[in-house]
Every structure is written in C-alpha cells, then in structure tokens.
C-alpha positions as CSV (number, residue, x, y, z in Angstrom):
1,M,-35.3,-1.1,32.0
2,H,-37.1,0.2,28.8
3,D,-34.0,-0.5,26.7
4,K,-33.7,-4.0,28.2
5,F,-37.3,-4.7,27.3
6,K,-36.8,-3.5,23.7
7,R,-33.7,-5.7,23.3
8,R,-35.7,-8.7,24.5
9,F,-38.5,-7.8,22.2
10,R,-36.2,-7.5,19.2
11,A,-34.5,-10.8,20.1
12,A,-37.9,-12.5,20.3
13,K,-38.9,-11.2,16.9
14,A,-35.6,-12.3,15.4
15,D,-36.1,-15.8,16.8
16,E,-39.6,-15.9,15.4
17,R,-38.4,-14.8,11.9
18,L,-35.6,-17.4,12.1
19,R,-38.1,-20.2,12.9
20,R,-40.2,-19.1,10.0
21,Q,-37.3,-19.0,7.6
22,I,-36.2,-22.5,8.7
23,A,-39.7,-23.8,8.4
24,R,-40.0,-22.4,4.9
25,E,-36.6,-23.9,3.8
26,A,-37.5,-27.3,5.3
27,A,-40.8,-27.2,3.5
28,R,-39.1,-26.7,0.2
29,R,-36.9,-29.6,1.0
30,L,-39.8,-31.8,2.0
31,F,-42.2,-30.7,-0.7
32,A,-41.3,-33.6,-3.1
33,T,-42.1,-36.0,-0.3
34,V,-45.2,-34.6,1.4
35,G,-46.6,-32.2,-1.2
36,P,-49.7,-33.2,-3.1
37,A,-48.9,-35.9,-5.7
38,E,-50.2,-35.5,-9.2
39,G,-53.9,-36.2,-9.4
40,E,-54.2,-36.3,-5.6
41,A,-55.7,-33.8,-3.2
42,H,-54.1,-34.7,0.2
43,L,-50.7,-34.0,1.6
44,R,-48.6,-37.1,2.0
45,E,-46.9,-38.4,5.2
46,A,-43.2,-38.2,6.2
47,S,-41.5,-39.6,9.2
48,E,-40.3,-37.6,12.2
49,S,-36.7,-38.3,11.2
50,E,-37.4,-36.9,7.7
51,Y,-38.8,-33.7,9.2
52,Y,-35.9,-33.4,11.7
53,T,-33.3,-33.9,8.9
54,A,-35.0,-31.3,6.7
55,K,-35.1,-28.8,9.6
56,R,-31.5,-29.3,10.5
57,K,-30.3,-29.0,6.9
58,A,-32.5,-25.9,6.5
59,A,-30.9,-24.3,9.5
60,A,-27.4,-25.2,8.2
61,V,-28.2,-23.8,4.7
62,L,-29.4,-20.6,6.3
63,G,-26.1,-20.4,8.3
64,H,-27.5,-20.8,11.8
65,K,-26.7,-23.2,14.6
66,V,-30.0,-23.9,16.3
67,R,-30.7,-26.2,19.3
68,P,-33.1,-29.0,18.5
69,G,-35.6,-27.6,20.9
70,D,-35.6,-24.3,19.1
71,L,-36.3,-25.7,15.7
72,P,-39.8,-25.2,14.2
73,T,-42.3,-27.9,14.9
74,D,-43.4,-30.5,12.3
75,S,-46.8,-28.8,12.2
76,E,-45.2,-25.5,11.4
77,V,-43.3,-27.0,8.5
78,R,-46.4,-28.7,7.2
79,A,-48.2,-25.3,7.3
80,E,-45.4,-24.0,5.1
81,V,-45.8,-26.9,2.8
82,L,-49.5,-25.9,2.5
83,D,-48.6,-22.4,1.6
84,L,-46.0,-23.6,-0.9
85,A,-48.5,-25.9,-2.5
86,R,-51.0,-23.0,-2.7
87,S,-48.5,-20.7,-4.4
88,K,-47.5,-23.4,-6.9
89,V,-51.1,-24.0,-7.7
90,E,-51.8,-20.3,-8.2
91,I,-48.9,-19.8,-10.6
92,G,-49.5,-23.0,-12.5
93,M,-46.5,-25.1,-11.4
94,I,-48.7,-27.9,-10.2
95,D,-51.0,-29.7,-12.7
96,E,-54.5,-30.3,-11.6
97,P,-57.7,-31.9,-12.9
98,E,-59.2,-30.3,-15.9
99,S,-61.9,-27.8,-14.9
100,D,-63.6,-24.7,-16.2
101,E,-62.9,-23.0,-12.9
102,P,-59.3,-21.8,-12.4
103,P,-58.0,-23.1,-9.1
104,A,-56.9,-20.4,-6.8
105,R,-57.2,-22.0,-3.3
106,L,-55.3,-24.6,-1.5
107,A,-58.5,-25.7,0.1
108,D,-59.6,-26.9,-3.3
109,H,-56.8,-29.5,-3.4
110,I,-56.7,-31.0,0.1
111,D,-59.3,-32.3,2.6
112,R,-60.7,-29.4,4.5
113,F,-60.4,-31.2,7.8
114,A,-56.7,-31.8,7.2
115,L,-56.4,-28.1,6.6
116,Y,-58.3,-27.3,9.9
117,K,-55.9,-29.6,11.8
118,L,-52.8,-28.1,10.3
119,R,-54.0,-24.6,11.2
120,L,-55.0,-25.6,14.7
121,E,-51.9,-27.5,15.8
122,P,-49.6,-24.4,15.9
123,L,-51.9,-22.8,18.5
124,A,-50.5,-25.1,21.2
125,A,-47.3,-23.0,21.0
126,V,-49.2,-19.6,21.2
127,K,-49.0,-18.3,24.7
128,Q,-51.5,-15.7,25.6
129,N,-51.6,-12.8,28.0
130,P,-52.7,-14.3,31.3
131,K,-54.6,-11.1,32.2
132,Y,-57.1,-12.0,29.5
133,H,-56.4,-15.7,29.0
134,P,-55.5,-17.3,32.3
135,E,-56.4,-20.7,30.9
136,G,-53.1,-20.9,28.9
137,D,-52.3,-21.4,25.2
138,A,-54.6,-20.6,22.3
139,L,-55.3,-24.2,21.4
140,Y,-56.6,-25.0,24.8
141,H,-58.8,-21.9,24.6
142,S,-60.1,-22.9,21.2
143,L,-61.0,-26.4,22.3
144,Q,-62.8,-24.9,25.4
145,V,-64.9,-22.7,23.2
146,F,-65.7,-25.6,20.9
147,E,-66.8,-27.7,23.8
148,K,-69.1,-25.0,25.1
149,A,-70.5,-24.4,21.7
150,R,-71.2,-28.1,21.2
151,A,-73.1,-28.2,24.5
152,I,-75.4,-25.5,23.1
153,R,-75.5,-26.1,19.4
154,P,-74.5,-29.8,18.9
155,Y,-75.8,-30.0,15.3
156,D,-74.7,-26.6,14.0
157,E,-71.6,-27.5,12.1
158,E,-71.0,-23.9,10.8
159,F,-71.2,-22.4,14.2
160,L,-69.1,-25.2,15.8
161,L,-66.4,-24.6,13.2
162,A,-66.4,-20.8,13.9
163,A,-66.0,-21.7,17.6
164,L,-63.1,-24.0,17.0
165,L,-61.3,-22.0,14.3
166,H,-61.9,-18.4,15.4
167,D,-58.3,-17.9,16.7
168,V,-56.3,-19.9,14.2
169,G,-54.8,-16.7,12.9
170,K,-52.8,-16.3,16.1
171,G,-50.6,-19.1,14.9
172,V,-49.9,-17.2,11.7
173,D,-49.8,-13.5,12.5
174,P,-50.8,-12.5,16.1
175,R,-50.8,-8.8,15.1
176,D,-53.9,-9.3,13.0
177,H,-55.2,-12.8,13.8
178,V,-58.6,-12.3,12.3
179,A,-57.3,-11.4,8.8
180,A,-54.6,-14.0,9.0
181,G,-57.0,-16.7,10.1
182,L,-59.4,-16.0,7.2
183,E,-56.6,-16.1,4.7
184,A,-55.2,-19.3,6.2
185,L,-58.6,-20.9,5.8
186,R,-59.5,-19.4,2.5
187,G,-61.8,-21.6,0.5
188,A,-62.5,-24.0,3.4
189,L,-65.3,-22.2,5.1
190,T,-68.9,-21.4,4.4
191,E,-70.0,-17.8,4.1
192,R,-71.6,-17.9,7.6
193,T,-68.6,-19.5,9.3
194,A,-66.2,-17.0,7.7
195,W,-68.4,-14.1,8.7
196,L,-68.6,-15.2,12.3
197,I,-64.8,-15.5,12.4
198,E,-64.3,-12.2,10.6
199,H,-66.5,-10.4,13.1
200,H,-65.9,-12.3,16.3
201,M,-64.0,-9.3,17.9
202,D,-66.7,-6.8,16.9
203,P,-69.0,-7.4,19.9
204,L,-66.1,-6.3,22.1
205,A,-65.7,-3.1,20.1
206,L,-69.4,-2.7,20.2
207,R,-69.4,-3.0,24.0
208,E,-66.6,-0.4,24.3
209,Q,-68.4,1.9,21.9
210,K,-65.6,1.8,19.4
211,L,-67.7,1.0,16.3
212,S,-69.0,3.8,14.1
213,P,-72.8,4.1,13.9
214,R,-72.7,2.8,10.3
215,A,-70.6,-0.3,11.3
216,R,-72.9,-0.9,14.3
217,A,-76.0,-0.8,12.1
218,A,-74.5,-3.1,9.5
219,L,-73.5,-5.6,12.2
220,E,-76.9,-5.6,13.9
221,A,-78.7,-5.9,10.6
222,C,-76.9,-9.2,9.7
223,E,-79.0,-12.3,10.0
224,W,-76.2,-14.0,11.9
225,Y,-75.9,-11.2,14.6
226,D,-77.4,-13.4,17.4
227,D,-75.0,-16.2,16.5
228,L,-72.1,-13.7,16.7
229,M,-73.1,-12.5,20.1
230,L,-73.4,-16.1,21.3
231,L,-69.9,-16.8,19.9
232,R,-68.5,-13.8,21.7
233,E,-70.1,-15.0,24.9
234,L,-68.6,-18.5,24.5
235,D,-65.2,-17.0,23.6
236,E,-65.2,-15.1,26.9
237,A,-66.4,-18.1,28.8
238,G,-63.8,-20.5,27.4
239,R,-61.0,-19.3,29.6
240,D,-61.3,-21.6,32.6
241,V,-58.1,-23.0,34.1
242,G,-58.1,-26.8,34.1
243,A,-61.4,-27.2,32.2
244,P,-61.6,-30.6,30.5
245,V,-61.4,-30.6,26.7
246,G,-60.9,-33.1,24.0
247,T,-58.2,-33.3,21.4
248,I,-58.1,-31.7,17.9
249,D,-58.7,-35.1,16.4
250,E,-61.7,-35.7,18.6
251,A,-63.2,-32.3,17.7
252,L,-62.7,-32.9,14.0
253,A,-64.1,-36.4,14.2
254,Y,-67.2,-35.0,15.7
255,L,-67.5,-32.5,12.9
256,R,-66.9,-35.1,10.3
257,G,-69.8,-37.1,11.8
258,L,-72.1,-34.1,11.4
259,E,-71.1,-33.8,7.8
260,A,-72.2,-37.4,7.3
261,E,-75.6,-37.0,8.9
262,D,-78.5,-37.5,6.6
263,Y,-80.4,-34.4,7.8
264,L,-77.6,-32.2,6.4
265,R,-78.5,-33.4,2.9
266,D,-82.2,-32.7,3.2
C-alpha cells in the first residue's frame, strides 16, 4: 500500500512538472503577443484560441501527448508570461523608460491589480486538505477571508490585501507558500501588507509553542502584532462550507475604490 501511494505521489509530481513545462513553453510562444509592449506597463490580451494553440504546440514541442483537460490553464500561462517578463527586465532584454532607479521588479511594469488577479486565479485549482479546509479550494478560502476582513476593516486597504493575498503562494509552491507568495508579489505590496503575509502562520506556531523566545518577543513587539492576530483569526474563520463570497474582480474593484478615496491622500 505504501509503494502504491509513493507511485501515485511521484506520478502526481511528474504531472505537475509537465504542466509547468508546458505553461513555460506556451508563455515563450505567446510573449510577443501578450508581453508588455515597448513603453507600456500592462500585459496585452490574447484570445482563448491563441492560448489553446500555444499550449498544444508547447506540448508537442516537449514531446508529450496531453489531453485538452490536462493542459495548464490560461491563467497559469499568463503567470509564466509575468515571470518571463520579469526575467527579461532584470537582465536588460526589455527596454524601459529612463530612470535613475534600475528596475528589478515586474510590479514596476504592470498594474498591481492585474498582478493580484493573475496570482489569485490559479488558487481555484489548489485543492486543500479537507481536515483543515473543509470549505474547498484555496481561492474560495481567500475570498472568504477577504469578506470577513471587509466586514471588520472596510477601509483598511493594506489589511484587506493581506487577507485576500495571504495564500497566493499555494498556487506557486505549496511546499513554502509564504515565501513563494512574497516573491510572486514582490514590489506590489506595502511593508505592512508584506509583513502580515510573511508572518500569517506565526500565530499558529506561537499557539503551539514552536517559536523561540527571541522570535516570540520580536513578533509581539511589532506595531502590527494585533493586526496579525486578527488576520489569523479570520484565516481560521474563513473555512465555512457554502459561505457566500464575491468574485476576484469584485474584490479587486472594491480595493481600487479604496485607492481612489480622497481620505487616502490626506
């Protein structure tokens, strides 16, 4: 039975690697179409048929026959386009506006809300352990946490973003979703939001007495400690089966509205 489980695990990991390889190759093929144009900061659009063709050709080039339903999603390919754009910027293959500051982050070149959406969309395919997350996929969980945070802190954009984005790393590297999420959002978060995401698992370690005295003291001394404990409370509360939530677009539209409020410029 143990050997059977190991075989299934290895097969699942191989399928995951293949999807990632296909997504990367499709992104390379689509980059000229959807990558940032010279002098622009946004990814461009491509049709579903263009995405599908790129994915099928990518699979063929890699020497694999893949059923359409097992191909990576369009959002997975767009995420790879983002990473490809960032790598091209960092090594100087993409020209950019003159600046005294050397660009090193993809978030400097695209709208941050577009980046949030592209990092959130893959979470719909991330199935979680029902023992801890009976509500279902990671996107549904994230939207639940956002809704609960909005009910308590409707005008706190930084806190709301932490609630919405705290698990985006699960769509990149579930083995270390915190570090993966911070890297995926690099340059698109304020210091406070990034700190909340970075430490959102620490209250659990604190509760289980797994933090060293020094780490505990540093955590409790932070000015955002109370925010962190509230985020953890909402994270654990956002696991209801069948709870009503909005869409990614609705959540981001609400946050855009906060950005436009006059009081934020005072």
